[in-house]
C-alpha positions as CSV (number, residue, x, y, z in Angstrom):
1,M,42.3,92.6,123.4
2,N,40.9,89.1,124.0
3,K,41.6,86.0,122.0
4,T,38.1,85.9,120.4
5,L,38.4,89.5,119.1
6,V,41.8,88.8,117.6
7,T,40.5,85.7,115.8
8,C,37.5,87.7,114.5
9,L,39.6,90.5,113.2
10,Y,42.3,88.4,111.6
11,P,40.5,87.4,108.4
12,A,39.6,91.0,107.7
13,L,43.2,92.1,108.3
14,A,44.6,89.4,106.1
15,I,42.2,90.4,103.3
16,F,43.3,94.0,103.6
17,L,46.9,93.2,103.5
18,F,46.4,90.9,100.5
19,L,44.5,93.5,98.6
20,S,47.2,96.1,99.4
21,A,49.9,93.9,98.1
22,D,47.8,93.0,95.1
23,A,47.4,96.7,94.3
24,Q,51.2,97.2,94.5
25,V,51.7,94.4,92.0
26,K,49.1,95.8,89.6
27,N,50.8,99.2,89.7
28,N,53.9,97.4,88.6
29,T,52.2,95.9,85.6
30,T,54.2,93.6,83.4
31,P,53.6,94.2,79.7
32,E,52.8,91.2,77.4
33,N,56.0,89.3,76.5
34,G,58.0,91.6,78.7
35,T,59.3,92.4,82.2
36,P,58.0,94.9,84.8
37,H,57.9,98.6,84.1
38,V,59.1,99.3,87.6
39,L,62.3,97.9,89.1
40,P,63.0,96.5,91.6
41,R,60.0,94.3,91.9
42,P,57.8,94.6,95.0
43,D,58.9,92.9,98.2
44,F,57.7,89.4,98.7
45,H,54.2,88.9,100.1
46,Y,53.0,85.6,101.3
47,N,49.6,84.8,99.6
48,G,48.7,81.7,101.5
49,H,46.4,81.5,104.6
50,V,48.1,82.5,107.8
51,G,46.6,81.2,111.0
52,R,47.6,81.8,114.6
53,T,50.3,79.1,114.4
54,Y,52.0,77.3,111.5
55,L,49.8,74.3,112.3
56,E,46.7,76.4,111.3
57,S,48.5,78.0,108.3
58,D,49.2,77.0,104.7
59,P,52.7,75.7,103.9
60,A,55.4,78.3,103.9
61,Q,56.6,79.6,100.5
62,F,60.0,81.2,99.9
63,P,60.4,84.2,97.6
64,Q,62.0,82.8,94.4
65,P,65.0,84.3,92.6
66,V,64.0,86.4,89.6
67,K,64.0,84.4,86.5
68,P,64.9,86.0,83.1
69,P,62.5,85.8,80.3
70,K,62.2,82.3,78.8
71,G,65.0,81.7,76.2
72,A,66.8,84.9,77.1
73,P,70.3,84.7,75.5
74,N,73.7,85.3,76.9
75,I,75.1,88.6,75.9
76,V,78.9,89.2,75.3
77,L,79.7,92.8,74.5
78,I,83.3,93.7,73.4
79,L,84.3,97.3,72.9
80,L,87.7,98.1,71.5
81,D,89.3,101.6,71.8
82,D,90.4,104.2,69.3
83,A,90.0,102.0,66.3
84,G,89.3,103.2,62.8
85,F,86.9,101.8,60.2
86,G,89.9,100.9,58.0
87,Q,92.1,99.5,60.7
88,F,91.3,95.8,61.0
89,S,91.4,93.2,58.2
90,T,87.7,92.3,58.7
91,F,86.8,95.7,57.2
92,G,89.7,95.9,54.8
93,G,92.4,97.2,57.1
94,G,96.0,96.2,57.4
95,V,95.9,94.9,61.0
96,P,95.0,91.1,61.2
97,S,91.8,90.4,63.1
98,P,91.1,86.6,62.8
99,T,88.7,86.7,65.8
100,M,86.6,89.4,64.0
101,D,86.9,87.4,60.8
102,R,85.5,84.3,62.4
103,L,82.6,86.1,64.0
104,A,81.8,88.0,60.8
105,A,81.7,84.7,58.9
106,E,79.3,83.3,61.4
107,G,77.2,86.5,61.9
108,L,76.6,90.0,60.5
109,R,78.8,93.0,59.7
110,Y,77.4,96.5,60.0
111,N,79.1,99.2,57.9
112,R,77.0,102.2,58.9
113,F,77.3,102.0,62.7
114,H,78.2,105.1,64.5
115,T,79.8,106.3,67.8
116,T,80.2,109.7,69.3
117,A,83.9,110.4,68.4
118,L,85.2,110.0,71.9
119,C,85.5,107.3,74.6
120,S,83.6,108.4,77.7
121,P,80.6,109.7,75.7
122,T,80.4,106.6,73.5
123,R,80.6,104.4,76.6
124,A,77.9,106.3,78.4
125,A,75.6,106.0,75.4
126,L,76.5,102.3,75.0
127,I,75.4,101.3,78.5
128,T,72.3,103.5,78.8
129,G,70.8,103.8,75.4
130,R,70.7,107.6,75.7
131,N,72.6,110.2,73.8
132,H,75.8,111.2,75.4
133,H,74.7,114.7,76.4
134,S,71.5,113.3,77.8
135,A,73.7,111.0,79.9
136,A,75.8,114.1,80.9
137,F,78.9,112.9,79.0
138,A,79.6,115.6,76.5
139,G,83.3,114.7,76.8
140,I,85.7,112.6,78.8
141,T,85.6,112.6,82.6
142,E,88.8,114.6,82.8
143,L,87.2,117.5,81.0
144,A,83.9,117.7,82.9
145,T,82.3,121.1,83.4
146,G,79.3,122.2,85.5
147,Y,76.6,122.2,82.8
148,E,73.9,119.5,82.7
149,G,75.1,117.7,79.7
150,Y,78.8,118.1,80.7
151,T,79.2,117.0,84.3
152,C,80.2,113.4,83.5
153,I,78.0,112.2,86.4
154,L,75.7,109.6,85.0
155,P,72.2,110.6,85.9
156,K,70.2,108.0,87.9
157,S,67.4,108.7,85.3
158,C,69.7,106.9,82.8
159,G,69.8,103.4,84.2
160,T,72.3,101.1,82.7
161,V,71.8,97.9,80.8
162,G,73.8,96.2,83.5
163,E,71.4,97.2,86.2
164,V,68.3,96.4,84.2
165,L,69.6,92.9,83.1
166,R,70.8,92.2,86.7
167,Q,67.3,92.9,88.1
168,N,65.9,90.6,85.4
169,G,67.9,87.6,86.3
170,Y,71.2,88.0,84.6
171,A,74.7,87.6,86.0
172,T,76.7,90.7,85.0
173,A,80.4,91.5,84.7
174,W,82.4,94.4,83.5
175,I,86.1,93.7,82.5
176,G,88.6,96.3,81.6
177,K,88.2,100.1,81.0
178,N,85.7,102.1,83.0
179,H,85.7,105.7,81.8
180,N,82.3,106.6,83.2
181,T,83.1,107.4,86.9
182,P,83.7,111.0,87.8
183,T,87.5,111.5,88.4
184,W,86.9,112.9,91.9
185,E,85.0,109.7,92.9
186,T,87.7,107.2,91.9
187,S,89.6,107.0,95.2
188,D,89.2,104.3,97.9
189,V,86.6,106.4,99.7
190,G,84.3,106.6,96.7
191,P,81.4,107.3,96.6
192,F,80.9,104.0,94.7
193,D,77.5,104.3,93.1
194,H,79.2,105.4,89.9
195,W,81.8,102.7,89.9
196,A,81.0,99.6,87.8
197,N,79.5,97.7,90.7
198,G,77.2,100.7,91.4
199,L,76.1,100.7,87.8
200,G,74.6,97.2,87.9
201,F,77.6,95.0,87.4
202,D,78.1,92.1,89.9
203,Y,81.8,91.9,89.1
204,F,84.4,94.4,88.0
205,Y,88.0,93.9,87.1
206,G,89.8,96.7,85.4
207,F,90.8,100.4,85.6
208,N,89.0,103.7,86.1
209,G,90.2,106.2,83.5
210,G,90.8,106.9,79.9
211,D,93.8,104.8,79.4
212,M,96.3,102.6,81.2
213,N,99.9,101.5,81.2
214,H,99.7,97.9,79.9
215,W,102.9,96.8,81.6
216,N,102.4,98.4,85.0
217,P,98.6,99.1,85.4
218,V,96.7,100.4,88.3
219,L,93.8,98.0,88.6
220,Y,90.7,97.4,90.8
221,E,88.8,94.2,91.5
222,N,85.4,95.4,92.4
223,R,86.4,98.3,94.8
224,N,89.7,96.9,95.9
225,L,93.1,98.0,94.6
226,V,94.9,95.0,92.9
227,P,98.5,94.4,94.0
228,A,101.0,94.8,91.2
229,S,101.9,91.6,89.5
230,A,105.2,89.9,90.2
231,D,105.1,88.2,86.7
232,P,108.0,89.7,84.6
233,N,106.0,88.9,81.5
234,Y,102.8,90.5,82.7
235,Y,100.7,92.3,80.1
236,L,97.3,93.9,80.7
237,T,95.2,92.5,77.8
238,T,96.2,89.0,78.7
239,D,95.2,89.6,82.3
240,L,91.8,91.0,81.3
241,A,91.1,88.1,79.0
242,D,92.1,85.7,81.8
243,K,89.6,87.4,84.2
244,A,86.8,87.4,81.6
245,I,87.3,83.6,80.9
246,N,87.5,82.8,84.6
247,W,84.3,84.7,85.3
248,V,82.4,83.1,82.5
249,Q,83.4,79.6,83.4
250,K,82.9,80.1,87.2
251,T,79.4,81.7,86.7
252,K,78.2,79.0,84.3
253,S,79.6,76.2,86.5
254,I,77.7,77.5,89.5
255,A,74.5,78.6,87.8
256,P,74.4,77.1,84.3
257,D,70.8,78.2,83.6
258,K,71.5,81.8,84.5
259,P,72.2,84.0,81.4
260,I,75.3,86.2,81.5
261,F,76.0,89.7,80.4
262,L,79.7,90.1,79.9
263,Y,81.1,93.6,79.0
264,V,84.7,93.5,78.0
265,A,86.5,96.8,77.3
266,P,90.2,96.0,77.0
267,G,91.4,99.6,76.5
268,A,93.3,98.7,73.3
269,T,94.1,100.3,70.9
270,H,94.1,103.5,73.0
271,A,97.5,105.1,73.9
272,P,99.9,104.0,75.1
273,H,100.7,101.7,72.2
274,H,102.2,98.9,74.2
275,A,102.7,95.5,72.7
276,P,104.7,92.3,73.3
277,E,108.1,92.4,71.6
278,D,107.6,89.1,69.7
279,W,104.4,90.5,68.2
280,I,106.0,93.7,67.2
281,K,108.6,91.7,65.2
282,K,105.9,90.0,63.2
283,F,105.1,93.3,61.5
284,K,108.6,94.5,60.6
285,G,108.5,96.1,57.2
286,R,104.7,95.7,56.8
287,Y,104.0,99.5,56.7
288,D,107.0,100.9,54.9
289,M,104.7,102.0,52.1
290,G,103.4,104.8,54.4
291,W,100.0,106.2,55.2
292,D,99.0,107.4,51.7
293,A,99.6,104.0,50.1
294,Y,98.1,102.2,53.1
295,R,94.7,104.1,52.5
296,E,94.7,103.2,48.9
297,D,95.4,99.5,49.6
298,A,92.8,99.4,52.4
299,F,90.2,101.0,50.1
300,A,90.8,98.5,47.4
301,R,90.4,95.7,50.0
302,Q,87.2,97.3,51.4
303,K,85.6,97.3,48.0
304,K,86.6,93.7,47.4
305,L,85.1,92.7,50.7
306,G,82.0,94.7,49.9
307,V,82.1,96.7,53.2
308,V,82.1,99.9,51.1
309,P,80.0,100.2,47.9
310,A,81.6,100.0,44.5
311,T,80.6,103.6,43.9
312,A,82.4,104.9,47.0
313,K,85.3,107.4,46.7
314,L,88.5,107.6,48.8
315,T,88.6,111.0,50.5
316,P,91.8,113.1,50.2
317,R,94.4,113.7,52.9
318,P,93.8,117.0,54.9
319,A,96.1,119.7,53.8
320,S,97.5,120.0,57.4
321,L,98.8,116.4,57.3
322,P,102.1,115.7,55.5
323,A,102.4,113.5,52.5
324,W,104.5,110.4,53.1
325,S,106.6,111.3,50.1
326,S,107.6,114.6,51.8
327,L,109.3,112.8,54.7
328,N,113.0,112.1,55.0
329,A,114.4,108.6,55.4
330,D,114.7,108.8,59.2
331,Q,111.1,110.0,59.6
332,K,109.8,107.2,57.4
333,R,111.8,104.6,59.4
334,L,110.5,106.0,62.7
335,Y,106.9,106.4,61.7
336,A,106.7,103.0,60.0
337,H,108.0,101.4,63.2
338,M,105.4,103.3,65.2
339,M,102.8,101.7,63.0
340,E,104.3,98.3,63.4
341,V,104.0,98.7,67.2
342,F,100.4,99.8,66.8
343,A,99.5,96.9,64.5
344,A,101.0,94.4,67.0
345,Y,99.0,96.1,69.8
346,G,95.7,95.7,67.9
347,A,96.4,92.2,66.5
348,F,97.3,90.9,69.9
349,C,94.2,92.4,71.4
350,D,92.0,90.7,68.8
351,D,93.9,87.5,69.6
352,Q,93.2,87.7,73.3
353,M,89.5,88.5,72.6
354,G,89.6,85.3,70.6
355,R,90.5,83.4,73.8
356,V,87.4,84.9,75.5
357,I,85.2,84.0,72.5
358,D,86.6,80.4,72.6
359,A,85.6,80.1,76.2
360,V,82.1,81.4,75.5
361,K,81.8,79.1,72.5
362,Q,82.5,76.1,74.7
363,L,79.4,76.8,76.9
364,P,76.5,74.4,76.6
365,D,74.2,77.3,75.6
366,A,76.8,78.8,73.2
367,D,74.3,78.8,70.3
368,N,72.0,81.1,72.3
369,T,74.8,83.6,73.0
370,V,74.8,87.0,71.3
371,I,78.3,88.4,70.7
372,I,78.5,92.1,69.9
373,Y,81.9,93.1,68.8
374,I,82.5,96.9,68.3
375,A,85.9,97.8,66.8
376,G,86.3,101.2,68.4
377,D,84.5,103.7,70.6
378,N,85.5,106.3,68.1
379,G,87.8,106.6,65.1
380,S,91.5,106.1,65.3
381,S,93.3,108.6,67.6
382,A,95.3,111.6,66.1
383,E,96.3,112.7,69.6
384,G,100.0,111.7,68.9
385,G,100.4,114.9,67.0
386,L,102.0,115.5,63.6
387,E,105.3,114.0,64.7
388,G,104.2,111.2,66.9
389,S,104.6,111.0,70.7
390,I,106.4,109.1,73.4
391,N,104.3,110.7,76.1
392,E,100.7,111.7,75.7
393,M,100.9,114.1,78.6
394,L,103.0,116.4,76.4
395,F,99.9,116.7,74.2
396,F,97.6,117.3,77.1
397,N,100.0,119.9,78.5
398,G,100.2,121.6,75.2
399,F,103.8,120.8,74.2
400,P,104.7,119.6,70.7
401,E,107.2,116.8,70.3
402,K,110.1,116.5,67.8
403,W,110.6,113.4,65.8
404,Q,114.3,113.7,66.2
405,D,113.9,113.1,70.0
406,N,111.5,110.1,69.4
407,L,113.9,108.6,66.9
408,K,116.5,108.2,69.7
409,V,114.3,105.7,71.6
410,M,112.7,104.0,68.6
411,D,113.8,100.5,69.6
412,E,112.1,100.9,73.0
413,L,108.7,101.8,71.7
414,G,105.9,99.5,72.8
415,G,107.9,98.6,76.0
416,P,107.5,99.8,79.5
417,K,109.6,103.0,79.3
418,H,107.3,105.1,77.0
419,Y,103.7,106.1,76.5
420,N,104.0,106.1,72.7
421,H,101.5,107.1,70.1
422,F,101.9,107.1,66.3
423,P,101.6,110.3,64.2
424,S,98.2,111.8,63.4
425,A,98.5,110.8,59.7
426,W,98.5,107.1,60.6
427,A,95.2,107.7,62.5
428,W,93.8,109.3,59.3
429,A,95.0,106.2,57.4
430,M,93.3,103.9,59.9
431,D,90.0,105.7,59.2
432,A,89.9,104.9,55.5
433,P,87.9,105.8,53.5
434,F,86.6,108.6,55.6
435,Q,87.7,112.1,56.4
436,W,89.3,113.0,59.8
437,T,89.7,111.0,63.0
438,K,88.8,110.6,66.6
439,Q,87.4,113.8,68.3
440,V,85.8,114.9,64.9
441,A,82.1,114.1,65.5
442,S,81.2,116.0,62.3
443,H,82.7,113.4,59.9
444,F,82.7,109.6,59.7
445,G,86.4,109.3,60.4
446,G,85.5,110.1,64.0
447,T,82.2,108.3,64.3
448,R,81.9,105.3,62.0
449,N,83.1,102.0,63.5
450,P,82.9,98.4,62.5
451,L,80.2,96.4,64.3
452,I,79.9,92.6,64.2
453,I,77.0,90.6,65.7
454,D,77.1,86.8,66.0
455,W,74.0,84.8,67.3
456,P,74.0,81.2,65.9
457,A,70.5,80.5,67.3
458,R,68.9,83.4,65.4
459,I,71.1,84.8,62.6
460,K,70.8,82.7,59.5
461,D,72.4,85.1,56.9
462,K,75.9,84.1,58.0
463,G,78.5,86.4,56.6
464,G,75.8,88.9,55.7
465,L,76.3,92.7,55.5
466,R,73.9,95.3,57.0
467,S,73.9,98.9,55.8
468,Q,71.0,100.5,57.8
469,F,72.1,103.6,59.7
470,T,72.7,102.6,63.3
471,H,74.2,104.4,66.4
472,V,75.7,103.3,69.6
473,I,72.5,104.3,71.5
474,D,70.7,101.5,69.5
475,I,72.7,98.8,71.3
476,V,70.7,98.8,74.6
477,P,67.2,98.7,73.0
478,T,68.4,95.9,70.7
479,I,69.6,93.9,73.7
480,Y,66.3,94.6,75.6
481,E,64.3,93.4,72.6
482,I,66.2,90.2,72.0
483,C,66.2,89.4,75.7
484,G,62.4,90.0,76.1
485,I,63.0,92.8,78.6
486,T,61.0,96.0,78.9
487,A,62.9,99.2,79.5
488,P,61.7,100.3,83.0
489,R,59.8,103.5,83.5
490,E,61.1,103.6,87.0
491,L,64.4,102.1,88.3
492,N,65.4,102.1,91.9
493,G,62.8,104.7,92.7
494,I,63.9,107.1,89.9
495,Q,61.7,107.9,86.9
496,Q,63.7,107.0,83.8
497,K,64.4,109.1,80.7
498,P,63.0,107.4,77.6
499,I,65.4,105.2,75.7
500,E,66.6,107.4,72.9
501,G,68.0,104.6,70.7
502,I,66.1,102.3,68.4
503,S,66.4,98.6,68.3
504,F,67.9,97.2,65.1
505,A,67.0,93.6,65.8
506,Y,64.8,93.8,62.7
507,T,67.9,93.8,60.6
508,F,68.9,90.3,61.7
509,D,66.5,88.8,59.3
510,S,66.7,91.2,56.4
511,A,69.4,93.1,54.7
512,Q,66.8,95.1,52.7
513,A,64.7,96.2,55.7
514,K,64.2,99.9,55.8
515,G,66.3,101.7,58.4
516,R,64.4,103.0,61.5
517,H,67.0,105.4,63.0
518,N,66.1,108.4,60.9
519,T,67.7,111.3,62.7
520,Q,70.8,111.6,64.8
521,Y,72.8,114.7,66.0
522,F,76.5,114.6,66.6
523,E,78.6,117.0,68.7
524,L,82.0,117.0,70.3
525,G,84.1,120.1,71.0
526,V,81.9,122.0,68.5
527,N,82.6,119.5,65.8
528,R,79.0,119.2,64.8
529,G,76.9,117.0,62.5
530,L,73.3,116.0,61.8
531,Y,72.1,112.9,60.0
532,D,68.6,113.0,58.7
533,N,67.0,110.4,56.3
534,G,70.1,109.8,54.2
535,W,71.6,113.3,54.4
536,M,74.5,114.4,56.6
537,A,75.4,118.0,57.5
538,S,78.9,118.4,58.9
539,A,80.8,121.3,60.5
540,L,84.4,120.9,61.6
541,S,85.8,123.1,64.4
542,F,89.4,122.0,65.2
543,P,91.6,119.2,63.9
544,P,92.5,117.0,66.9
545,W,96.2,117.5,66.5
546,E,95.8,121.2,67.5
547,A,96.4,121.1,71.3
548,T,95.9,124.9,71.6
549,R,92.8,126.7,70.3
550,G,92.2,130.3,69.5
551,A,89.0,132.4,69.1
552,F,86.1,130.6,67.7
553,D,82.6,131.7,66.5
554,P,80.1,128.8,66.0
555,D,77.9,131.1,63.8
556,K,80.8,131.5,61.3
557,Q,81.6,127.8,61.2
558,K,81.6,126.3,57.7
559,W,79.0,123.6,57.1
560,E,79.2,120.8,54.5
561,L,76.3,118.7,53.1
562,Y,76.4,115.1,51.9
563,N,73.9,112.7,50.5
564,I,75.3,109.6,52.2
565,D,72.8,107.3,50.5
566,E,74.7,108.0,47.3
567,D,78.0,109.1,48.8
568,F,79.2,106.5,51.3
569,S,82.4,108.3,52.4
570,Q,81.3,111.9,52.5
571,A,83.5,112.7,49.5
572,N,81.1,115.1,47.6
573,D,80.1,118.3,49.4
574,L,76.7,119.5,48.1
575,A,76.5,122.6,50.3
576,Q,76.6,125.0,47.4
577,K,74.2,123.0,45.3
578,Y,71.5,122.6,48.0
579,P,71.8,125.7,50.3
580,E,68.1,125.4,51.4
581,K,68.5,121.8,52.5
582,L,71.7,122.7,54.4
583,R,69.9,125.6,56.1
584,Q,67.1,123.3,57.1
585,M,69.5,120.8,58.6
586,Q,71.4,123.5,60.5
587,D,68.2,124.6,62.1
588,M,67.3,121.1,62.9
589,W,70.7,120.6,64.6
590,W,69.9,123.4,67.1
591,V,66.5,121.8,67.8
592,E,68.2,118.5,68.6
593,A,70.9,120.3,70.6
594,A,68.3,122.0,72.8
595,K,66.4,118.7,73.3
596,Y,69.4,116.6,74.4
597,N,71.4,119.0,76.7
598,V,74.1,119.8,74.1
599,L,74.0,123.5,75.0
600,P,75.9,125.6,75.8
601,L,78.6,124.9,73.2
602,D,82.1,124.7,74.6
603,W,85.2,124.7,72.5
604,R,87.8,125.1,75.2
605,G,90.7,122.6,74.8
606,S,92.8,120.6,77.2
607,Y,93.7,123.8,78.9
608,P,91.9,124.9,81.0
609,R,89.4,122.0,81.0
610,M,91.8,119.4,82.1
611,N,92.9,121.4,85.2
612,A,90.3,120.4,87.8
613,E,91.4,123.2,90.1
614,L,90.8,125.9,87.5
615,M,87.5,124.4,86.4
616,G,86.2,124.1,90.0
617,R,85.3,120.4,89.8
618,P,84.4,118.7,93.1
619,S,87.5,117.6,95.0
620,L,88.3,115.6,98.1
621,I,91.0,118.2,98.8
622,G,88.5,121.0,98.8
623,K,89.9,124.1,100.3
624,R,92.4,122.3,102.5
625,K,96.0,123.6,102.3
626,S,97.5,120.8,104.4
627,M,97.1,117.0,103.8
628,T,98.4,114.1,105.9
629,Y,98.9,110.6,104.5
630,Y,100.0,107.4,106.1
631,D,101.9,104.3,105.0
632,G,99.7,102.1,102.9
633,T,98.1,105.0,101.0
634,N,98.4,103.6,97.5
635,G,96.8,104.3,94.1
636,L,95.2,107.6,95.3
637,P,94.1,109.0,91.9
638,D,95.4,112.2,90.6
639,A,92.0,113.9,91.0
640,A,92.0,113.1,94.7
641,A,95.7,114.1,95.3
642,P,97.0,117.5,96.3
643,P,97.1,120.0,93.4
644,M,100.8,120.9,93.3
645,L,101.0,122.5,89.9
646,S,102.2,126.1,89.5
647,K,102.5,126.9,93.2
648,S,104.8,126.6,96.2
649,W,104.5,123.5,98.4
650,T,106.3,121.6,101.2
651,I,106.5,117.8,101.8
652,T,107.3,116.7,105.3
653,A,108.1,113.0,105.9
654,Y,108.3,111.6,109.4
655,I,110.4,108.4,109.0
656,D,112.2,105.9,111.3
657,L,115.2,104.1,109.9
658,S,116.5,100.8,111.2
659,D,120.0,101.4,109.7
660,T,121.7,103.8,107.3
661,R,121.1,101.7,104.2
662,D,117.3,101.8,104.2
663,S,115.9,102.4,100.8
664,G,112.5,102.8,99.1
665,I,109.8,105.2,98.1
666,I,108.5,107.6,100.7
667,I,106.1,109.4,98.4
668,T,105.5,109.6,94.7
669,H,102.9,111.3,92.6
670,G,102.6,110.4,88.9
671,G,104.8,108.0,87.0
672,M,106.7,107.5,83.8
673,Q,104.8,110.3,82.1
674,G,105.5,113.0,84.7
675,G,105.4,113.8,88.4
676,Y,107.7,113.7,91.4
677,G,109.1,111.2,93.9
678,L,110.9,111.3,97.2
679,Y,112.8,108.2,98.2
680,L,115.9,106.8,99.9
681,R,118.7,105.1,98.0
682,E,121.1,103.3,100.4
683,G,120.1,105.8,103.0
684,K,120.6,108.9,100.9
685,P,117.5,111.1,100.3
686,V,116.6,111.6,96.6
687,F,114.0,113.9,95.2
688,V,113.3,113.4,91.5
689,Y,111.1,115.6,89.3
690,N,110.0,114.0,86.1
691,Y,109.3,116.7,83.6
692,L,107.0,114.9,81.2
693,A,109.7,112.3,80.5
694,L,111.7,114.9,78.7
695,D,114.0,115.5,81.7
696,R,114.4,114.1,85.2
697,I,116.0,116.4,87.7
698,N,117.5,114.5,90.6
699,I,118.4,116.3,93.8
700,I,120.4,114.0,96.0
701,A,121.8,114.4,99.6
702,P,125.5,113.5,99.7
703,E,125.3,111.5,102.9
704,P,123.0,108.8,104.2
705,L,120.5,109.6,107.0
706,P,121.4,108.3,110.5
707,A,119.4,105.4,112.0
708,G,116.4,106.4,114.0
709,K,113.8,109.0,113.6
710,T,114.2,111.8,111.0
711,T,111.9,114.6,109.8
712,L,112.7,114.9,106.1
713,V,111.5,118.1,104.4
714,V,111.4,119.1,100.8
715,D,110.4,122.7,100.3
716,F,109.6,124.2,96.9
717,K,109.4,127.9,96.4
718,Y,107.6,128.7,93.1
719,D,108.9,131.6,91.0
720,G,105.3,132.7,90.0
721,G,104.5,134.6,86.9
722,G,102.1,132.1,85.3
723,L,101.8,128.4,84.6
724,G,104.7,125.9,84.5
725,K,107.3,128.2,85.8
726,G,110.4,127.2,87.8
727,G,111.4,127.5,91.4
728,T,113.9,126.7,94.1
729,L,113.9,123.4,96.0
730,T,115.5,122.8,99.4
731,M,115.8,119.5,101.3
732,T,116.4,119.4,105.1
733,A,116.7,116.5,107.6
734,N,115.9,117.3,111.2
735,G,116.2,121.0,110.4
736,K,119.6,120.8,108.7
737,K,119.9,121.5,105.0
738,V,121.2,118.4,103.2
739,A,120.6,119.3,99.5
740,E,119.2,122.0,97.3
741,G,118.6,122.6,93.6
742,R,116.4,124.3,91.1
743,L,113.6,123.4,88.7
744,E,113.8,125.7,85.7
745,K,110.3,124.7,84.6
746,T,107.5,122.6,86.0
747,I,104.5,120.7,84.5
748,P,101.7,123.2,83.9
749,V,98.4,121.3,83.5
750,Q,98.6,117.6,84.6
751,F,101.1,115.1,86.0
752,S,99.3,112.0,84.7
753,I,95.8,110.9,83.8
754,V,96.1,107.4,85.2
755,E,98.6,107.5,88.1
756,G,98.2,109.3,91.3
757,L,99.9,109.3,94.8
758,D,101.6,106.4,96.6
759,I,103.1,106.3,100.1
760,G,105.7,103.6,101.0
761,K,106.0,102.1,97.5
762,D,105.5,102.9,93.9
763,G,102.3,101.2,92.8
764,G,102.3,102.2,89.1
765,S,105.0,102.9,86.6
766,A,108.4,104.2,87.9
767,I,108.8,107.9,88.4
768,D,112.6,107.2,87.9
769,W,114.4,104.4,86.1
770,T,117.0,104.0,88.9
771,Y,115.0,101.6,91.0
772,K,113.0,98.4,90.5
773,L,109.2,98.4,91.2
774,P,107.5,98.5,93.6
775,F,110.6,99.8,95.6
776,K,108.9,99.3,98.9
777,F,110.3,101.4,101.8
778,S,112.4,99.3,104.1
779,G,112.1,101.6,107.1
780,K,109.0,102.9,108.8
781,I,106.9,105.8,107.7
782,E,104.9,107.5,110.5
783,K,103.2,110.0,108.1
784,V,103.8,112.3,105.2
785,T,102.3,115.8,105.1
786,I,101.9,118.1,102.1
787,D,101.3,121.8,102.6
788,L,100.3,124.0,99.7
789,K,101.2,127.7,99.7
């Protein structure tokens, strides 16, 4: 083609390309006072004149970074864990919360804000603006099943607030707990699209899972395992606050005009109830009155503060929970101390969140910063059982604990040796004035949590109270409205489900504004509820302190009816008085359930749903019966580790010793809550089986291994006959038997939720208390194989 023809064709070609690009832009229309309906925005297209050379062309133009809407505020979102409505002092509770007090005095308190009654579901709803079943989070990730609303795989049609804000010019960070990644995707090989970074957050520092040891956590920075701290005074909440402050200051130093979205989820006050010793001492004797008197005191303070109406009634204690007066002196002493530890845990967390708030308040644009502080992703947790717990895995494995055993270690509670949790009755007390606790989605003890919003540039009714019905799915649309952002119809090539929440920004200016969230279903483990225009229908299935569940028929479930416009605490059941109204709401519940993927109803408990192998959840192990691991494999989550429960197995370690005194971990799976470990102590092989911290069986070879290469084998022959049975264990070195023993019983369902497999060192809490972490192996490990029988 000659030069003249090219020159003639060029203008037509340029016009064609310009019109094509213009059409793409028009298809991604931007609503008035909003942002594009389709994200990401179209690729850059140069709109100037392009000649044959730059000398004949218009000046070059670079694509510019996306700018947020003018005046878009910073957003700081804080979500505490397992906290009841009557827990913190800001809402009348007995745990000091000066940070919340300060924010409440500057902003607004919401006393009719609701969650889903459990952590993963609330968190999925919080970051997507969709109901938890719509977002596939009917329960926690560890209990996922293969139904659409139950997979715990966040659909790409439910884009997160982090992703939308990031693509509209925000810097985004997630600090702390991530309980929204499928358990089988939390290893170092991912996939990572459901990790925090894949969900729209530029920076992540925290943990993947439901809870975490606060003294010896397993943490990730973005996608990288964080080495264990060498600080003898290390404590997780302080670390998380430090990282949040550092990110805020660094981000605003580098890009002061770029708004931030900071999501802080410290994991407190979820089990384990860990707290610094000096803070525990501050609360000595503060809860000797017991849970019944605590609720009465809290209720009186709530009325005085105005966070409950003067006409509200204090609901009675469930018959299945003991009266404080029925306890003996030792029980009272133990349980009061467990509450002291819990109070220290919560108070210290609020204190550390105060450090984060202080850093934010020092920013040049602090007045245009919205702080959303939610005290709990559900009500207070009753998972400690009727007698309290020093190891939550006993609960999840279906074993009750005895207070007499817990009393023996009372002075160690809150420290690194135990995964302690107070008794269920204290959880009920923390949820004053409501009925029930965490897991009970049918009643406000499980779903009503304090909410505080502070925004100096906008909120003028400082210290005001708001009583419109609101729900966790309303947070995202509220953020979008106040930031001037349109919820995209299409995000990263995927059509989006409509936002199911309703913005409550209208409440900022008016306490009397009529509520707009008129209907909301609730469901968790067949604890069911429906709110509709001031009425609440409620149906309880199982109290959360019942680890085992029998036959259940949802059609025979008892329903209650409350007029919550007149009955704030659900104290007056009107089911007998208004049967037709109740029938109408029951029918409406089924309509909502079908609409939002609640069906099929599933009331199975920890067993079998916690056992991934029985439930058939995806697994990196798959059908393999033999696995090989190399030195440096650390932090492999339990869901990606070999399933060694209730079966025979063989561990074979190929090691090379420099001398006969080599020591250290060869392999460990689990930690202080339960699991096993194989290590050398002064050259002697040791196998330890931690039976849920109730018993540690040590099988020790009498002589050190020789220097040089050794093939060390631990073979376990399971007795069979059901779950959790015993078996015979044999240890050999280079084919020669060096030790043997017997395990009379084994862990039936789960070693640990948060700690998995390590090779060459112990990266979490200690499987045994006879060594000091990380107990790195001083010899060489060629490989370790595990064979399942």
